[in-house]
Steps between C-alpha positions, in 0.01 A plus 500: 500500500707788374454843660202380700444408859478135600162400638653418839646851518165649400326303776719677758380847401242695696371854465600772743198574718552875458620572143430169322858441382595135446745380764660170600483500881756219530755703303406867529521696822123500535317557828246232596172644621348152527563158348348618171558878497825687447635849446778557249820651639422849368150509651624360831768771521251769396282383791786547748658154491875464548685197360840408647715348224755360746236320705288426189177594675257785557611677818209745490180368343304721261169647610224279357201581722322680215520199268202264479542182699368210295471290817230731642141426399346762272222705651 
């Protein structure tokens, strides 16, 4: 498959909860909101998150309280 993405790579992609960009949470420095929802690095930083490259983790989580929580029942 020349120039294309393998289906296994495509299966790893999810959309950023905020901007909709395609991200690979296992590879990209995405922030996990839940098991199924992620923020891309840029959106997480824009929301106040701080990623420590040396520790390879988010030392300050982004603010996500305004995002819909798919685990809550809809009213």
